[in-house]
C-alpha positions, 0 to 999 in steps of 0.5 A: 499499500505504501509502495503504491501510494509512493508511486502515485505521489511520484507520478503526480509530482513528475506531471506537475513538475513537467507542467511548471517546467514548461511554464518556466521555460516559456518565461525563460525564453521570453526573458532571453528574447528580451535580452536578445532584442536589447543586445541586437538593438544596441548592436544595430544603433552602434553599427549605424553610428559606425557607418555614419562616422564614415571612418574606414576602420568602423566601416570595415568592422561592420562589414567583416561581421556580416561577411561569410568566407568559406575557402575562396567563396565569399558571401557579402550582404547585397546592401553593402556594394551600394553603400561602399560605392556611394562612399567611394570605397573599394574592397578587396579580400586576400587569402593567406597566399596573398591572392585575391578571392573577392573584389568590389569596385577595385580599380585597375591599378590595384594588383590581384596578387601580393607579397608579404612585404607589400601587404606589410607596407600597405598595412603600415603606411595605409597607402597603396598608390593614390589610395588610402587603404585600411586593413583588417586581419581576420582568422576564423576556424583556421581560415586567415584572410585580409580585408583591404578597404580603399578610397582614392585620396584625391584632395590629399594627392592634390594637396601634396602636388600644390605643396611641392609647386607653390610652397616656400618656407611652408607658406604660399609666396605672393607670386604664386597666390593668384595661380593657386587661387585659380586652381583651388577654385576650379575644383571647388574647395578651400585651401588654408595655411595654419600656423603652429597655433592653429590660426589661419595665415593664408586662405584660397578658393572658397571661404573657409568656415573657420577663422582658427582651429582650436586643439580638438577641431581637426581631431573631431573632423577626422575622427567624426566626419559625420558630425562635420559639414566638410571633409578635411585633407592636410599636409604638415611641414615639420621644418616651418610648423605650418599645416596646409588644409584642404576643406571640401564641402560634404555632400548630403548623403542618405542615412546609412543603416544595416539591413541584416541587423534591422531584419534580425531585430524585427524578427526578434521583436516579433518572436518576443511579442509572440512569446509574451502573448504565449506567456500571458495566455499560459498564465491565464490558462494555468490560473484557470486550470489550477484555480478551478480544481482548488476551488472544487477541493475547497468546497469538498473540504467544507462538506468534509468539515460538516461530516458529509463524507458520502457526497464530497463532490456533488453530481454537478461537480462529478460531471465537470471532473469525469466524462460520460465514459467515466474518464477524467476531463482534460482540465482535471486529468493532471489531478487525477491522483489527487482527486482519487486520493481525496475520494479515498480519504473521504471514504476512509473518514466515512469508514472511520465515522461508521466504525466509531458509531459501531464501536459506540453501539457495541460499547452500549450493548456491552454496558447493557450486557455487563450491567445484566451480567452483574445484576444477575449474580448480585441479585443472588448474592443479595438474596442469600444475604438477606435470608441469612441476615433475617435469622428467620430460617434454620440452616443445615450444614449442607444448606449453608455449604450450598449457599456459600458455594453459590455466593463464591461462584457468583463473586468469582464470575463478577471478579472475572468480569471486573478483571477482564474490564481492567485488563482491557485498559491495562493493554491499552496503556502498557504493551505486553512487549515491554518485558519480553524474555526467551520462552520455550514454546513446547514446554510453556503450552504443554503446562498450559494444557495440563492445567486444564487436563487436571481441572476436575470441573472439566471432566466432559472435555477432551484435551490433546497436545501435539508437540514440535519435534524441535525446541521452539523458542520465542520472545514473550511476556510469560504473564501475557502469553499465559493469559492468551492461551487461557482465553483461547482455551476457555473460549473453546470450552465455554462455547462448545457442548460437553464431549468436545475435543480441543487440540493444541499444536505447536509447529515450526516452519522456517523462521516462524513458530505456530500455535494451533488451537482446534476443536470439533465443536459447534463452530461459528457463523460468518458474522461472529468470525468477522467480529470475534476480535471486536472489543465488547462483542458478545454475540447473542448469548449474555449468559454469565456462564458463557460469553462473559464481558466480551473482552476475552478474544479482543484481549487475545488479539491485542497480546498477539499483536504486541508479540509481533504475531498474527492470529487467523480464524477458520470456522464453519457451523457444525464443523468446529473452529481452528485458531492459528497463532504465528510468532517470529522464532528465535534461533536456538542452539538446541535443535535436538529432535523430540518425539511427538507427544500426545496428552 
């Protein structure tokens, strides 16, 4: 029973755990989706900011993240070529042997094969012919590649040409000023010469947007060109400490973005919203699913509190729980072990209540019976007492002996009733197993039987004893064990007619010892057998010479249970009765066989 209950509990625990685990993982997926959305949102904005800066290294970093290279196969998102062309960039990807594996907008004067020295020089000088080149070395899963992102440095080349033609001690002489002015205006730029303090000392072409350049002005224009309305190229003369700048007005361009990150962001937001809706739906569904049964149980507990054990669930509630075929509906299937246990508990409480009522009825019957049993002998004793006290009669010696014998018998009977009553409560408060000692069963039972054999008042009863061939020790309390045997033997004597044969057998089987009490008397019906060990049960006979207080067999049952034994009754009307007692056997060093003995 315990194993079955444990198995049911384990199955219900697993099912409940599975449901809440699914809910937990759904919430976890929602949190993960929110984290990923936040992460990609940050990456998306950072990527766009990098593209807006127009800094080649930032552009190259963003491009490399979205490029897939497998051997000589290169896949570049479709939006990149247009954006690179718009910004005037060309792209070349070189493998570890220096050979080009991918090119985009690459000019004809850019080679397709590089030596190690050439690549090192390009990386250090950031120059290749007339192009500014930014490089990025990448190694993924053993594949090594080099990105080259280049753009023609028109203003830088022109600036170096003008510096060589018109520079004199770092400045433009007056003789060349008009010619340079025309050249600068022809290409639509401004040329300014700065001293070491950043002040403009000469200006040509279009008007400059600055009167002087403060410390971070040129750095900001170089590192964050997206925030400036002009592009700047410069040439510094260390000898004169003059700086030549070409300022070119920036053309307005469309805001750049990263479609892949934007698509991924949209997908993640969609998934996140779907998971959020799913989580809300699961929460509502769980509340409905778990709340309904709990309310059902609460109403059931209220009925049980009122003692309505037979109808814990109403007919309407049972229709909610079970289908027409008697199966659990989907909403309550999770709780079918709980509902079954709930119903079983209600049945047990109903049984306990009925049993309590039955015991109360039995107690009342016993009180009525014992009152009758005590009243009859007391009336006899009281009557003889009045006769003796009155002095109106003369009593012979034989008559006095007869009166004394009757008073003694009635007193003895009443004393036995009181002893049984006292013994019942003693068994309730003091277990016979408190003081156990080794007891040899053969000899103990033999002596118990001999006491009845030698009883002169039992001339019409035949006793027999069948001994076990081997010594048969058990742990027992001699006082209580003697009472057990007395109750069984006297019960067989009282309830059977004269001439009944009563046999006690001691048997050993493995680690168990058996005592069997058999008689060939009148037997018992089924109801008497089922209630034989009930306290206060006396059957239909209340004669003081037979049943007594109805405690004898209940005492016998309690003593057997206290000795960790079992008691079994087999009987049929007219075929006698067999009572079989089973006890755990003690290991005995003395295993010598003895012949079977009969009394």
